[in-house]
N, C-alpha and C positions, 0 to 999 in steps of 0.2 A: 404729518407737518408736509415733509421732502417728497412729491410724488416720485420723484426718480428712483431714490434709493430704495420708496419700498416695494416698487414696479422688479427694481435690479435683484435685492434679497429675493423676490418671491418665484423669479425666475429661475438662480443660481437652486433655491432649496428647491424646485420642479427636477433640475437638471443631477439633479445628486438624488433625488427617489428618483430618476430613470436608470441613474446609472446602476443604483443597489437592484431594483427589479431583475435589469441584466445582468448582473451578477448573480443573482440566486437563482436565475431562470437556467443559465448557463451551469451551475452548480447541479441542477436538478440532473440537470440533460446529462453530465458527462455521469457521473452516481448510474444512472440509468444505464449508460451504455458499457460502465465498467461491472455494474452484477448483472450481466447479461451473459457476457463471456464468460463470464466466472461456471465455475466446475463445481461439485461437492468432491469432497475429499475420500478416495475410492480405501483409504486405509482404514486400520481399526486394532484394539488396543491387541495387542499379542505378534503382529503381523511383524516378517523382517523385512527391511530396509536399508538400501544404501542411502549414504548421503556425500553428497558433491562437496568436493576438499579446496572449490576454488576461495570459500574464506576464513579457509583455516591457517593459521600458522605452523610452517614446519621450522625446523631445530637448521641454526646456520647452517651454511655449507652445503645444502642439499638444492639440487637447480631445480623451480617449482617444474620446468616443462618436464623432469624424469621421476616425478608425482603423479600418480595413479588419479585420473579423474576423479572417480567415483573409491574408497572406504564402505568395506560391512562386509556382511549382513549386522545388521543391530535391531534388536528386540524392541518392541514398539511399549513403553510401559502406564504412561497415560495419557488420554486426548485430554487438552485442555481448548480448544477451539477449532474448526475446521483447517488451519493453518501452521496450530503449532502443537506441538508432540513430545511429550521426556524417553529420552531412549535407552536403553542402556548400554555403556559404554566398557 
């Protein structure tokens, strides 16, 4: 009935679909880029590993700069996926 309104809604629909397609294309590109740089984990069950202490909580009064950067070695007990392991502490 109203030609101007129909034209406007059609243009908006096309614009939204174009934006959606661009977002999906960018996500695919970023995923490829991230996976291209990824390397397989060299660790196996039974290996000894050191753990980074950056995200660990230590007792109050212990200065962060005096804490060692790594602790261990700990034995790997189970491998859940390429980046998640259960270790023996």
